[in-house]
KOLMARRO-417814 format. One record per atom (N, C-alpha, C): x, y, z; residue in one letter. Coordinates in steps of 0.001 Angstrom, whole numbers, plus 500000, padded with zeros to 6 digits. Example, Ala and Ser with C-alpha at 12.3 -4.5 7.8 and 13.67 -1.06 7.14 Angstrom:
<nodes>
513190494310507800A
512300495500507800A
513200496700507800A
512850497750507080S
513670498940507140S
512900500030507870S
</nodes>
This chain:
<nodes>
022859214579383360M
023299215719382568M
024717216104382989M
025590216267381998T
026968216634382276T
027058218104382660T
027706218387383777T
027964219767384173T
029460219998384206T
029870221215383897V
031282221578383883V
031498222671384913V
032470222470385803G
032753223438386836G
033720224512386369G
033794225587387151Y
034647226723386812Y
036109226294386697Y
036628225608387702A
038031225188387679A
038293224205386543A
037313223358386278Q
037468222369385209Q
037582223049383844Q
036718224035383590L
036780224737382306L
038057225563382210L
038450226193383315W
039662227005383293W
040888226171382917W
040917224923383394A
042072224053383139A
041961223271381837A
040801223287381193A
040589222481379985A
041545222912378872A
042007221948378109D
042948222198377020D
042302221787375697D
041703222733374956P
041072222367373680P
042055221718372711P
043319222143372773G
044307221582371859G
044503220085372041G
044321219603373262A
044479218165373505A
043381217374372792A
042160217920372801W
041067217241372083W
041326217284370575W
041831218405370103R
042138218521368674R
043214217521368279R
044238217358369132T
045304216399368848T
044782214971368861T
043897214670369816A
043316213325369885A
042534213011368618A
041782213995368131G
041040213782366895G
041955213534365719G
043019214320365615A
043963214153364511A
044618212772364554A
044834212258365745E
045426210916365853E
044459209845365356E
043177210024365650W
042192209090365097W
042213209149363567W
042194210363363020A
042218210503361566A
043510209957360974A
044598210068361724G
045872209572361234G
045899208074361001G
044986207359361642L
044922205911361441L
044475205542360030L
043911206521359310T
043502206213357932T
044704205830357071T
045875206386357376A
047078206020356616A
047414204548356817A
047245204063358052L
047483202646358319L
046485201782357553L
045237202200357527V
044216201462356772V
044596201414355299V
045054202538354767D
045440202568353346D
046590201610353067D
047569201559353963R
048708200649353750R
048267199196353787R
047402198868354739R
046926197487354830R
046090197115353608R
045287198070353144S
044472197814351959S
045347197590350734S
046394198403350589A
047306198241349463A
048031196901349532A
048398196483350739A
049075195186350899A
048151194038350501A
046873194138350895L
045910193106350496L
045761193051348978L
045695194226348355A
045560194273346899A
046762193625346227A
047961193910346753A
049174193323346167A
049181191808346326A
048765191331347496R
048716189875347711R
047708189242346760R
046555189900346612G
045544189353345700G
046031189290344275G
046736190356343844A
047257190370342475A
048297189271342277A
049132189043343283A
050158188002343183A
049525186612343083A
048465186396343864L
047771185105343792L
047164184878342414L
046573185944341855A
045876185804340570A
046827185470339434A
048091185843339561Q
049040185587338479Q
049352184099338303Q
049333183359339379G
049715181951339254G
048629180982339671G
047409181437339742W
046334180592340251W
045065180898339472W
044406179857338997S
043168180039338245S
042178178956338660S
040958179116338229G
039937178146338553G
038938178685339569G
038022177796339984T
036948178199340891T
037476178681342236T
038424177960342783A
038977178337344086A
039690179685343997A
040394179913342890A
041090181192342721A
040093182342342640A
038991182112341938T
037960183157341831T
037367183465343198T
037105182410343967A
036540182604345307A
037529183337346217A
038813182983346091A
039823183648346915A
039938185127346550A
039890185418345249G
039947186813344820G
038767187625345336G
037583186999345320A
036399187696345830A
036516187935347331A
037110186956348026R
037274187111349471R
038249188248349790R
039323188355349042V
040278189447349252V
039604190789348997V
038787190842347958T
038059192083347656T
037130192455348798T
036434191453349361D
035534191713350487D
036303192186351716D
037461191571351943L
038268191980353087L
038735193427352949L
039123193791351722R
039535195177351498R
038381196132351724R
037191195752351268A
036021196610351461A
035703196776352946A
035799195669353706D
035549195749355153D
036581196646355832D
037822196533355385L
038898197305355996L
038726198796355701L
038484199132354450T
038390200553354081T
037109201197354587T
036108200392354953S
034863200979355462S
035066201693356797S
036168201412357468V
036432202059358756V
036962203482358572V
037444203810357374T
038039205130357155T
037081206272357470T
035828206258356955P
034917207358357310P
034665207458358818P
034699206322359528V
034502206346360982V
035626207137361648V
036849206882361214L
038006207569361793L
037939209067361521L
037549209436360298I
037431210851359959I
036329211510360780I
035203210802360946E
034090211377361704E
034457211556363175E
035206210606363731A
035654210756365120A
036526212005365266A
037393212226364296D
038228213433364298D
037348214685364255D
036331214672363415Q
035447215838363304Q
034727216123364621Q
034254215075365271V
033538215258366538V
034462215881367589V
035676215369367683L
036609215885368686L
037090217298368336L
037225217589367035A
037590218951366631A
036465219922366959A
035235219498366760E
034085220346367109E
034048220590368615E
034312219555369396L
034373219722370851L
035468220720371220L
036644220580370606A
037749221489370905A
037368222934370593A
036716223160369447A
036336224520369058A
035315225105370030A
034344224292370430R
033319224802371351R
033896225061372748R
034819224206373193I
035460224437374490I
036314225706374429I
037007225915373317A
037819227126373170A
036946228381373249A
035767228337372637T
034857229477372693T
034356229693374115T
034022228601374807A
033564228709376191A
034667229280377085A
035908228885376838K
037020229444377604K
037182230943377314K
036927231336376073G
036962232751375748G
035886233524376494G
034702232936376599Q
033624233563377381Q
034013233657378857Q
034642232605379347L
035070232585380742L
036115233669381000L
037086233785380110A
038124234793380272A
037541236203380241A
036542236421379376A
035897237741379315A
035171238045380622A
034517237026381206A
033819237227382480A
034808237542383601A
035938236851383611V
036960237105384636V
037514238518384493V
037761238950383252A
038268240305383028A
037251241349383485A
035970241081383217A
034920242014383654A
034848242066385176A
035026240915385827A
035010240881387289A
036161241688387862A
037336241505387279D
038499242229387776D
038320243739387601D
037763244147386464A
037557245575386219A
036525246180387163A
035635245339387687S
034566245824388570S
034892245652390045S
036104245224390366G
036471245018391757G
035873243769392358G
035611242784391532L
035016241516391983L
036058240405391898L
035845239362392663A
036739238197392642A
035910236941392400A
036552235926391814I
035889234646391542I
036728233555392176I
036085232704393008D
036848231635393650D
036842230395392763D
037501229328393215R
037642228115392402R
036317227415392124R
035301227740392892E
033980227156392648E
033138228026391712E
033707229162391282G
032974230036390392G
032060231005391104G
032225231169392418R
031401232104393172R
031985233507393074R
031129234481392867V
031539235872392717V
031452236566394073V
032521237252394450S
032542237996395709S
033171239363395468S
033116240221396503T
033651241569396353T
034909241745397186T
035707242693396753D
036922243063397479D
036628244372398210D
036462244324399547P
036092245537400285P
037062246689400062P
038295246378399742A
039275247446399535A
039079248152398197A
038344247514397277R
038210248089395942R
036795248541395609R
035820248164396429I
034448248456396072I
033682248926397303I
032833249913397148R
032075250460398269R
030939249510398637R
030547249473399929P
029472248576400359P
028197248758399557P
027884249987399168S
026634250225398442S
026632249592397059S
027825249250396531E
027916248678395197E
027986247153395212E
028117246569396413R
028267245120396492R
026978244427396062R
027147243285395393D
026017242489394901D
025117243305393986D
025693244272393310G
024917245117392414G
024915244571390998G
024616245446390017P
024504244999388617P
025773244333388090P
026940244833388474A
028178244247387955A
028314242790388372A
028033242492389639A
028126241114390124A
027130240216389404A
025931240759389161A
024912239965388462A
025349239667387030A
025933240660386373R
026384240455384989R
027507239427384922R
028455239512385846V
029564238562385847V
029055237154386135V
028145237040387110T
027585235723387444T
026875235120386242T
026104235944385514A
025392235453384331A
026371235032383233A
027435235814383062A
028424235473382040A
029140234170382378A
029457233969383657L
030077232709384079L
029151231537383811L
027902231717384151R
026933230634383946R
026819230280382466R
026806231305381617E
026707231060380170E
027921230282379668E
029109230646380127A
030325229948379697A
030301228488380128A
029908228241381369L
029887226869381882L
028804226046381197L
027661226665380920E
026594225949380217E
027012225629378783E
027731226543378144S
028228226281376786S
029178225087376770S
030079225041377755A
031020223923377837A
030286222616378107A
029297222652379009G
028538221442379301G
027770220949378083G
027175221873377328A
026447221481376121A
027390220862375090A
028590221425374958A
029567220868374026A
029966219457374428A
030165219253375710D
030558217934376205D
029457216902375951D
028221217294376221R
027103216365376012R
026931216036374534R
027061217053373671A
026893216808372235A
027972215859371705A
029209216065372120A
030298215199371660A
030100213771372152A
029688213617373420A
029468212274373966A
028360211558373203A
027288212290372867A
026174211675372136A
026595211251370731A
027373212098370065K
027815211765368707K
028751210565368702K
029656210507369658L
030584209374369712L
029845208084370047L
028837208173370931A
028038206996371256A
027274206506370032A
026699207450369261A
025977207067368046A
026920206448367028A
028128206967366959L
029130206445366031L
029494205008366397L
029716204782367680A
030054203424368131A
028891202473367918A
027667202949368180G
026505202096367980G
026295201730366519G
026489202700365633A
026314202427364212A
027347201435363702A
028544201480364267A
029612200584363821A
029291199132364123A
028458198904365126T
028123197522365491T
026732197111365002T
025825198079364891A
024438197731364556A
024126197854363079A
024987198425362305G
024709198625360881G
025186199989360444G
026333200002359800W
026979201267359493W
026387201927358252W
026134201141357226Q
025712201701355945Q
024438201038355446Q
023691201815354670E
022439201332354074E
022248202046352748E
022079201333351638P
021910202009350349P
020699202935350371P
020849204149349844P
019744205103349830P
018857204899348599P
017733205615348520P
016920205577347286P
017748206028346093P
017346205658344881P
018191205927343703P
018247207391343272P
017367208243343762V
017343209639343324V
018586210380343826V
019235211106342915R
020412211902343268R
020236213308342709R
020637214339343454P
020610215697342896P
021661215850341807P
021397216733340852G
022385217033339830G
023492217906340386G
024612218021339678P
025762218790340192P
025462220271340390P
024473220818339667D
024137222241339791D
022799222444340484D
022364221467341263A
021075221564341936A
021061222699342946A
019873223246343188D
019701224300344175D
020169223789345537D
021095224507346199P
021609224032347491P
020519223795348541P
019451224594348521A
018371224379349490A
017680223043349237A
017514222680347960L
016900221390347635L
017845220244348002L
019139220445347782V
020126219427348173V
020080219216349682V
019992220309350415R
019931220203351881R
018703219430352324R
017569219680351683A
016337218957352031A
016467217475351693A
017078217168350546W
017294215770350164W
018183215071351184W
019263215715351568W
020193215113352526W
019519214899353879W
018731215866354310A
018048215757355608A
017049214605355619A
016531214226354453G
015570213131354377G
016179211745354411G
017505211655354389L
018194210369354433L
018476209968355877L
018597208687356119T
019000208211357439T
020517208350357578T
021049208368358807P
022507208410358964P
023216207288358220P
022619206097358210A
023250204973357513A
023274205203356004A
022234205822355468Q
022202206111354032Q
023224207195353671Q
023368208178354530R
024360209218354270R
025769208630354275R
026020207727355226R
027354207125355294R
027614206230354089R
026586205590353590W
026733204774352379W
027149205664351216W
026485206805351077L
026808207707349978L
028240208237350086L
028665208589351294V
030039209066351487V
031030207989351061V
030759206743351441A
031697205656351166A
031673205209349710A
030484205210349089H
030344204633347747H
030267205677346635H
029882206896346956E
029785207936345929E
030437209235346436E
031704209158346838P
032353210352347403P
032477211496346406P
032622211186345122A
032747212253344126A
031467213077344043A
030318212441344235L
029046213160344243L
028911213996345508L
029079213356346653V
028872214029347935V
029852215184348109V
031090214973347702G
032121215969347942G
031924217275347217G
031184217275346124R
031054218514345338R
029693219181345474R
028757218568346209L
027386219084346246L
027237220218347256L
026962221418346770D
026626222523347656D
025246222259348257D
025168222332349586G
023933221981350285G
024089220738351129G
025168219979350906V
025525218867351783V
026361219439352927V
026102219038354175P
026850219592355311P
028363219448355146P
029061220371355761V
030516220442355657V
031185219137356082V
030716218522357155T
031375217315357652T
031312216178356637T
030155216014355977A
030022214941354987A
030885215216353761A
030922216461353314R
031771216796352162R
033237216550352495R
033630216901353699D
035019216694354121D
035373215213354122D
034484214379354667Q
034746212944354675Q
034904212420353249Q
033986212822352368A
034004212322350998A
035274212748350268A
035639213996350375N
036817214484349649N
038114213913350206N
038151213665351503R
039345213024352064R
039489211587351560R
038364210926351338L
038432209576350772L
039026209600349361L
038830210708348648L
039317210803347274L
040777211229347186L
041327211735348293L
042704212235348272L
043691211186347767L
043599209994348317G
044517208925347929G
044390208575346461G
043158208572345952D
042950208265344534D
043598209326343643D
043420210605344026H
044031211683343244H
045547211529343199H
046137211248344333R
047594211140344377R
048072209913343596R
047334208803343732A
047719207585343015A
047668207799341506A
046673208530341032E
046559208788339599E
047709209662339104E
048080210682339888L
049206211523339500L
050512210725339468L
050698209859340450L
051907209027340481L
051932208066339300L
050772207512338956A
050704206587337821A
051052207318336525A
050560208537336365Q
050904209311335174Q
052416209545335112Q
053007209855336245R
054448210094336267R
055230208847335897R
054799207698336425E
055502206450336110E
055414206118334628E
054255206379334037R
054107206096332603R
055026206994331769R
055130208253332180L
056001209171331436L
057474208823331624L
057846208445332848L
059242208085333097L
059643206833332329L
058665205992332012A
058965204756331285A
059176204999329793A
058810206165329314R
058962206460327895R
060421206803327575R
060932206151326545V
062298206427326090V
062267206468324562V
062694207552323960P
063166208797324587P
061977209684324984P
062281210713325798R
061262211688326193R
061584213033325552R
060548213667325024G
060727214957324369G
060301216112325246G
060238217315324692P
059859218511325456P
058459218422326053P
057542217789325332V
056170217672325847V
056151216832327117V
056848215695327080E
056902214836328263E
057613215541329422E
058664216273329109A
059401216991330167A
058511218037330829A
057733218748330022A
056823219752330574A
055755219095331444A
055269217960330982R
054240217251331760R
054812216746333081R
056053216278333059L
056692215821334299L
056858216972335285L
057208218162334783R
057319219318335672R
055958219669336260R
054922219580335436W
053564219845335918W
053187218854337013W
053476217575336792L
053153216544337784L
053924216757339077L
055180217152338959A
055979217391340165A
055374218516340990A
054992219597340327G
054368220701341048G
053039220324341658G
052254219545340915R
050938219146341413R
051063218221342630R
052013217298342574L
052221216390343702L
052733217144344932L
053619218110344702T
054127218911345823T
053000219687346482T
052157220325345661G
051028221071346204G
050045220180346927G
049766219007346360L
048823218083346978L
049361217558348304L
050652217254348347D
051247216761349591D
051242217842350673D
051531219089350279A
051512220182351261A
050104220396351800A
049122220302350922L
047733220450351354L
047343219298352275L
047787218088351945T
047488216925352786T
048095217081354168T
049309217624354233D
049943217859355536D
049084218780356392D
048527219825355774R
047673220737356550R
046373220063356965R
045837219222356100L
044583218540356411L
044741217541357540L
045907216949357663T
046112215903358658T
046810216407359916T
047271217648359919G
047978218171361081G
047034218583362198G
047566218604363399A
046753218957364571A
046891220423364949A
047839221134364347A
048052222540364708A
046994223424364063A
046525224407364815G
045555225350364279G
044164224762364183G
043211225556363687P
041842225049363529P
041812223871362556P
040891222959362773R
040787221810361875R
040426222279360474R
041054221665359478A
040766221981358082A
039736221000357533A
038776221527356783Y
037719220718356150Y
037884220842354640Y
038021219702353968L
038223219686352524L
036859219636351833L
036467220743351214L
035136220852350618L
035149220699349110L
036315220597348524G
036408220404347086G
037859220246346669G
038107219382345674L
039471219171345183L
039420218612343777L
040190219231342889D
040290218751341511D
041692219054341009D
042538218026340824P
043920218270340393P
044057218613338915P
042994218498338109A
043098218717336670A
043471220166336367A
044100220383335218G
044471221729334809G
045413222364335817G
045082223590336229E
045877224264337254E
045511223803338658E
044439223031338754G
044023222498340039G
043106223441340788G
042148222866341499R
041190223635342287R
041083223034343684R
040801223879344650A
040644223403346023A
039738224361346781A
038883223785347617V
038054224560348538V
038295223970349923V
038867224779350813V
039258224300352139V
038787225294353184V
038130224771354228A
037688225618355333A
038581225382356542A
038929226452357224L
039609226374358516L
038555226651359579L
038227225635360367G
037070225728361240G
035829225285360479G
034795224919361199D
033575224386360590D
032598225520360306D
032376225887359037P
031450226973358723P
030016226702359173P
029628225437359266D
028248225113359641D
027935225439361094D
028968225632361923H
028748225885363348H
029425227178363834H
029836228026362920S
030549229248363299S
029623230460363252S
029946231447364075D
029173232693364107D
029544233612362949D
030783233517362492R
031293234375361432R
032010233491360419R
031727233691359133V
032337232862358086V
032888233771356987V
034182233629356719L
034849234354355639L
035083233412354473L
034756233853353264T
035134233146352042T
036144234009351302T
037335233466351095Y
038421234213350453Y
038643233688349038Y
038588234594348048V
038763234246346638V
040075234851346149V
041096234043345873P
042385234582345417P
042335234975343950P
043436235562343474G
043438236120342129G
044330235399341148G
044928236183340256M
045685235681339115M
046768234685339522M
046910233637338738T
047901232545338839T
047595231562339963T
046540231785340757A
046246230854341851A
045851229490341294A
046393228449341897G
046071227076341513G
046348226155342680G
046210224870342457L
046381223908343538L
047771223995344162L
048790224269343331D
050145224381343869D
050257225520344873D
049419226549344705D
049467227720345583D
048510227610346767D
047697226560346803A
046641226477347813A
047165226583349250A
048254225896349613P
048728226036350999P
049065227475351372P
049726228212350460G
050056229594350740G
048820230478350821G
047879230283349905E
046640231063349934E
045837230736351193E
045881229480351604L
045189229087352834L
045812229801354031L
047121230048353963G
047791230784355032G
047253232196355171G
046855232817354063R
046274234154354132R
044922234113354846R
044109233140354503A
042831232994355203A
043065232748356691A
044101231960356997A
044416231668358398A
044839232922359152A
045530233851358480Q
045935235095359125Q
044721235903359581Q
043735236003358718V
042514236738359088V
041799236020360223V
041721234694360134L
041036233919361165L
041737234057362509L
043058234054362512S
043815234202363743S
043558235568364380S
043505236611363542R
043236237939364096R
041806238021364623R
040869237353363981C
039494237302364497C
039465236658365885C
040241235589366066A
040282234905367355A
040883235803368431A
041868236627368045E
042459237551369010E
041463238638369413E
040702239126368446L
039762240212368713L
038484239729369386L
038075238489369104A
036817237970369648A
036980236504370038A
037715236227371121P
037946234832371517P
036676234123371995P
035630234886372288D
034384234282372763D
033400234034371631D
033840234189370369E
032995233896369217E
033714232899368313E
032936232120367574R
033521231147366651R
033524231710365242R
034676231647364621S
034813232102363242S
035428230995362405S
035132231008361122A
035723230062360172A
036124230835358927A
037135230344358235A
037591230982356997A
037730229922355916A
037225230229354731V
037239229288353609V
038107229840352490V
039041229049352013L
039744229353350770L
038896228792349631L
038370229672348781W
037558229230347645W
038367229410346371W
038981228336345941L
039774228335344716L
039141227316343768L
037905227630343366D
037134226704342539D
036812227350341190D
037804228055340654Y
037637228625339317Y
038985228632338615Y
038935228828337328D
040152228849336517D
040723230261336543D
041658230508337443A
042253231839337570A
043184232107336390A
043254233359335921P
044154233686334810P
045614233383335167P
046345232876334208D
047764232594334413D
048663233665333792D
048130234361332776F
048939235333332046F
048163236635331896F
048892237714331623L
048266239029331530L
047217239091330432L
047449238397329315H
046470238481328229H
045142237828328626H
045171236951329633E
043923236403330171E
043333237331331227E
044214237938332035A
043749238750333155A
043109240057332717A
043303240477331460V
042708241738331020V
041286241554330502V
040767240350330552T
039374240114330175T
038611239588331387T
037290239765331365A
036453239343332488A
035843237965332271A
036243237268331214G
035609235994330889G
035703234958331990G
036882234804332576Q
037041233781333610Q
036296234153334891Q
036159235453335144A
035366235891336293A
033888235584336067A
033405235826334848R
031999235511334549R
031745234017334663R
032680233222334182D
032509231764334250D
032438231276335702D
033146231970336593A
033180231539337995A
031931231934338765A
031176232898338255G
030053233461338997G
029030232460339510G
028476231595338645P
027468230649339130P
027999229704340207P
029258229302340088T
029834228373341064T
029989229034342427T
030481230279342435L
030614230996343707L
029237231280344314L
028282231630343481H
026916231855343971H
026380230614344672H
026510229459344015N
026005228213344599N
026719227864345893N
028028228109345930F
028772227778347140F
028275228596348323F
028105229891348117Q
027626230737349211Q
026210230361349632Q
025373230011348683E
024021229550349013E
024089228258349829E
025054227399349482G
025222226158350232G
025630226407351670G
026525227381351892L
026915227729353265L
025706228188354070L
024842228978353455R
023635229437354127R
022716228259354457R
022580227348353492A
021625226247353647A
022042225258354729A
023340225013354871T
023787223970355803T
024128224498357191T
024118225816357368H
024498226368358670H
023464226014359731H
023943225658360906E
023068225294362016E
023002226433363030E
021814226649363576G
021637227734364535G
021354229044363831G
021422230161364568P
021190231481363958P
022126231702362779P
021667232408361746P
022514232615360563P
023855233243360922P
024890232759360271A
026222233335360476A
026351234630359678A
027234235491360113R
027604236649359296R
028580236148358241R
028224236276356973Q
029049235767355879Q
029702236928355135Q
031021236837355017T
031807237852354327T
032554237185353182T
032540237816352014V
033290237313350863V
034370238331350522V
035612237861350484L
036787238699350254L
037450238305348943L
037647239271348064G
038348239017346809G
039629239806346722G
040705239135346316H
042002239801346147H
042354239832344669H
042794240999344184S
043258241138342819S
042164240689341838S
042473239776340909Y
041450239314339965Y
040290238645340700Y
040562238089341883G
039501237493342681G
038434238496343070G
038811239797343183S
037806240806343497S
036835240982342330S
037335240820341106L
036450240867339939L
035509239663339935L
036029238498340328V
035174237305340443V
034034237564341420V
034365238126342578V
033357238393343604V
032361239437343115V
032869240538342542G
031979241591342078G
031060241125340966G
031600240352340026T
030789239858338916T
029712238901339416T
030079238007340326A
029091237070340875A
027991237814341617A
028366238826342401A
027380239586343155A
026435240335342227A
026995240919341176R
026165241699340250R
025241240809339426R
025781239724338893E
025020238931337928E
024165237841338562E
024567237340339725H
023854236203340319H
023389236458341744H
024003237415342409G
023731237632343818G
024568236696344666G
025003237179345816L
025797236359346726L
025148236354348105L
025073235183348706A
024608235076350092A
025738235599350970A
025802236908351101A
026876237551351849A
026324238770352562A
026823238990353768D
026457240176354537D
027441241308354297D
028629240974353776A
029639241992353485A
030538241494352364A
031006242433351540L
031983242150350498L
033220242990350765L
034392242382350559V
035664243070350796V
036543242884349562V
037135243995349103F
038024243957347949F
039379244536348353F
040452243784348121V
041800244288348385V
042638244112347133V
043459245144346837G
044309245078345651G
043506244851344393G
042401245584344236S
041460245305343152S
041782246060341874S
041638245400340699P
041741246088339412P
040382246606338941P
039402246652339861G
038022246963339514G
037172245722339699G
035903245915340022V
035055244772340365V
033888244604339394V
033967245291338252G
032958245090337219G
031719245951337360G
031696246870338316V
030557247778338483V
031092249180338738V
030197250163338563G
030598251533338781G
030276252071340155G
029401251346340873H
028995251835342190H
028635250658343088H
028863250842344392A
028648249762345362A
027212249252345375A
026257250095345047T
024849249672345099T
024530248585344088T
025366248430343060E
025128247395342053E
025483245996342550E
026100245904343709L
026579244608344214L
025552243879345065L
024451244523345379R
023297243860346012R
023611243261347387R
024338243985348200V
024557243601349599V
024077244757350474V
023917244534351782P
023398245595352649P
024208246887352551P
023515248011352669S
024167249309352611S
025260249413353670S
026382249967353264G
027496250135354184G
028333248900354382G
028091247833353606E
028830246583353786E
029672246214352568E
030038247214351776V
031026247023350711V
032287247756351149V
033386247024351249W
034631247541351800W
035765247329350809W
036757248218350866A
037910248063349969A
039146248701350578A
040299248179350150S
041577248745350563S
042572248567349426S
043404249585349232S
044432249532348202S
045711250124348781S
046763249340348831A
048035249822349373A
048577250944348497A
049199251954349098P
049699253083348304P
050742252690347273P
051420251556347480D
052425251121346511D
051999249868345751D
050703249601345728D
050196248429345007D
050234248710343503D
050899247836342751V
051025248039341301V
049678247960340596V
048662247427341264I
047348247316340638I
046779248691340315I
047290249725340984R
046834251089340707R
047167251523339287R
048118250820338662L
048478251143337282L
047575250467336261L
046666249620336731A
045780248884335818A
044629249772335389A
044932250784334583R
043927251735334151R
043077251179333014R
041877251719332882S
040966251269331834S
041536251645330468S
041155250921329403P
041649251260328064P
041332252706327672P
040115253183327985D
039754254561327646D
040632255558328386D
040871255268329674D
041691256161330471D
043127256188329948D
043640255008329563L
044992254955329017L
045098255760327720L
044048255700326889A
044067256454325641A
044077257954325924A
043251258372326889R
043223259785327244R
044589260248327771R
045206259393328583R
046497259756329153R
047573259837328071R
047507258890327117A
048495258904326038A
048378260186325221A
047131260604324925M
046917261829324165M
047425263045324950M
047129263052326266F
047554264184327090F
049078264240327177F
049682263067327378H
051134263008327548H
051857263479326278H
051207263282325126A
051829263672323858A
051669265160323574A
050866265851324353S
050606267262324087S
051694268133324700S
051810269369324223P
052811270298324788P
052545270621326254P
051288270432326706L
050973270748328086L
051546269731329072L
051887268548328561A
052303267477329460A
053509267862330299A
054488268475329657A
055709268832330395A
055421269850331485A
054490270744331206A
054193271794332171A
053302271302333306A
052323270465332975L
051333270046333963L
051688268728334630L
052562267942334010G
052949266656334600G
051984265548334247G
052333264335334651W
051512263134334375W
050292263118335287W
049092263016334723P
047888263138335535P
047411261826336121P
048189260758335939G
047663259425336253G
047264259187337684G
047927259818338655Q
047670259442340034Q
046306259874340539Q
045633260770339824A
044339261249340309A
043176260473339734A
043425259581338775G
042327258879338124G
041686257848339026G
040398257553338773H
039664256590339575H
039185255389338759H
039434255386337455E
038958254299336608E
040065253262336441E
039833252067336989L
040764250960336810L
040334250142335590L
041020249013335368W
040758248228334161W
039323247703334122W
038799247308335273F
037453246730335306F
036459247637336028F
036596248936335849G
035624249860336418G
036225250754337484G
035361251517338132R
035804252480339142R
036514251767340282R
037575252394340744D
038360251861341867D
037465251765343108D
037258250554343648P
036384250434344823P
036971251058346083P
038251251419346042A
038885252025347216A
038899253548347133A
037994254122346320T
037844255579346255T
036451255959346736T
036300257155347308P
035007257558347869P
033858257528346861P
034144257855345597G
033083257904344603G
032442256573344304G
033084255480344706F
032514254163344448F
031304253893345337F
031245254538346489G
030102254352347379G
030289253294348439G
031487252708348518G
031765251740349570G
032486252403350734G
033070251586351570R
033810252082352728R
035254251622352593R
036174252527352856V
037598252265352651V
038274252040354001V
039133251004354080F
039953250811355275F
041420250861354883F
042248251220355832A
043640251554355541A
044499250321355304A
045543250531354505S
046593249524354323S
047931250228354341S
048933249565354908G
050284250081354841G
050876249849353468G
052051250389353235A
052742250211351960A
053395248834351935A
052656247865351475R
053147246477351458R
053043245845350075R
052818246664349033G
052727246113347699G
051411245393347458G
051427244516346460H
050189243865346016H
049797242666346869H
050734242093347596T
050433240856348329T
050621240978349835T
050829242191350330G
051147242343351750G
049978242690352643G
048758242574352143Y
047588242935352956Y
047451242050354192Y
048053240875354162W
047933239923355277W
049132239976356225W
050060240883355996D
051204241008356904D
050718241349358313D
051376240770359303A
050911240919360685A
050880242367361145A
051809243202360637D
051866244588361083D
051142245552360143D
050378245016359204N
049637245860358275N
048251246148358844N
047841247411358957P
046496247694359478P
045388247073358635P
045691246704357395A
044678246059356559A
044225244734357159A
045130244024357830L
044749242747358434L
043711242959359528L
043938243946360376D
042940244278361387D
041626244685360735D
041730245469359662G
040521245905358972G
039701244740358464G
040363243772357817M
039640242605357296M
038990241814358426M
039735241603359523A
039202240830360646A
037991241521361267A
038057242828361418R
036939243548362038R
035702243533361140R
035904243544359842I
034762243441358928I
034121242062359053I
034945241018359098V
034418239658359272V
033590239568360548V
034083240185361617L
033383240139362906L
032193241083362965L
032102242008362001G
031014242971362021G
031215244077363035G
032490244489363236R
032802245512364245R
033379246769363628R
</nodes>
């Protein structure tokens, strides 16, 4: 059994394990280049060679490419294992630091072997070896045991990975497949009934299925969607080449080229974050470049975290904006780590709906209603795949995203312990009790200079117009600032809504995530349940 000592854990560098994992994953680019080179050689041979031998050679090249690309999921899985180790070691170090701080506050000292002793100058003899020493000793033991368990789990997973690579990596599963809208609990049961080799076969051969199924564990979805990244980019590049080859090109082609340029830029920026070693590991849980583009990305592994935030952005959000929106989720996650370094948290950017692009779309609730079933299933999937005690799940909606969250909660229910609305135009209900989450767990914040406060309901606007036109208007002034009815219902950041309000500085509609805004602390503390 692996044991971890006090000095060893104190000196451990989780970032080094995270970097090592990213380097393993980085080898997938080399595999892709070699695979592309093989394909080019095969195509060149086929142009000037025909007959039985040519057919056999082409089949051999195809087999070689298949053997080469089969290593890609292995590299991604190795990265996941090492990232999980890094996260668990970081949490254990947080526990260790908390124990050391408690010892110092109690007049206790800890030596390099992890033994707790007293400082006679700071503590009376009657207090020595008392409750404080026992608590610190227990906390140290818990931290060291957590680190040892993480080390053993990572070693076992890597050993199984190496063994599977030599003894039989993939095995075709039974033909039954869940539908795209299957109950996440049933999907989880189906996945659990497969062997590791069958799961790896599905990731390698049916990544489009695995990558979108709520109820499949985060690691498998991440592997599958990363396998599809190259295909998505290749298709966008092919579309661009076809358009560039057209002569002459008109306004339609020019607009499409601008769309492709933006989509490729967004996809490349997202890929950089997925492959980088800085910050918590990113897990790609969904990607669709069509239309405005959709992406679901987790920072940290939701299946193994104590606290999980799902962030739903608002109007104009699309794949091109995903890196920036992911930065907002990262801000909350970073503050959670500062406030609770001894707990594991994860944050998910959920951009899996068609967000309004223009005001004439944003004034209707249609796109929010359409998103409801998808968000419901996603949250149910997080619940189904989580390992260990249930995580505290928080869903945060910004701007039109708050309407998406409120509508989903009202019409379908959300697997959430808390709902948070910032910069909301209304959430589709008149009172917090309609959202079907635990009492006291509906939260909202609205910056004093947020323009969303002007998004009054049509009835309210009519009343104001009539009042403003009356002779009393000049004497009494504009009554707008006292109203509580926004475009999509009662303002959730007012006492009459029945939720709980947390403060925000004057940062406009998009400044809730600014480092010096109290709203950021508020969001982080809600995620942590504090």
